[in-house]
N, C-alpha and C positions, 0 to 999 in steps of 0.2 A: 643541678647543672648537668649531671651525667645523663639524665633522661633527655635533655634537649640535644645532646650530641648524637643520640641514637635516632632522632626523628628522620633525618635524611635516609638512613639505612632502611627503616621501616617503610618509608614512603616508596623507596625504589623497589622493595619487595612486593608492595601492593600492586604496582604497575608492571611488574616483570612478567614476561610470558612463561617463565618456567614455574611460576607459582600456580598457574591454572592449566589444566590439560583440557583443551577444547577439541572435540572430535569434528572432523570435516564431514558435513552431511550432504554436500553438493553431489557427489557421485550417486548416492542413493536417490536423491531427488531427480537427477538426470535419468536414471534407469526407469523410475516411476513415470515420469512425464513423457518419455520417448517410446515407451512400449506401445505397440499397435493393438489397441483394444476397441477401436471404432468410435471412441469418444473424442470430441474436440478438447483442446488443451484447457480451455476456460471452464470445463466441467469436470475434469479429471480429479480435482481436489475434493469432490463430494458435495454434500448439501450446502456447506458454507459458501463454496465457490459459485454454486448455482444461484443462491440468494444474493450474493454480492453482484453477480452478473446481471440478474434481473433488476435489482435496485438501481444499478448504474444505467441500464437501458431506460428504465422508467424516468429517472431524473433527467437524462439526456433528452428524451422525447418531450417531457414537460417543459424543460428550459427552451427547447426549440419552438414549441407552440407559444410559449409566453413571449419570446422575442418576436415572433411573427405577428402576434397580436399587437404588440406595442409599435411595430413598424407600420402596421395597418392604421392604427390610431394616429400616429404621427403624420401619415400621408394624407389624411383627411383634412379638408379646409376647416379652419376654425369658424364658429358661428359668431356673428357680430351681435353684441348685446345692446 
């Protein structure tokens, strides 16, 4: 029974902000992305950012072409059988 009375205390410690010390990384990221090194912001993160950017552009282009194809198909008159 004594253990059951300690459950709220243990639970509050688990979610307490004083139990974990998180470091704020935002100022470091701001310095990194705002420095003027001639690169666009979508490439400053390195190879991973470049790959994600290119994959996003490829999917966008493929989706646009696919949509235009089906708009063209839908605009054609249907053949009577």
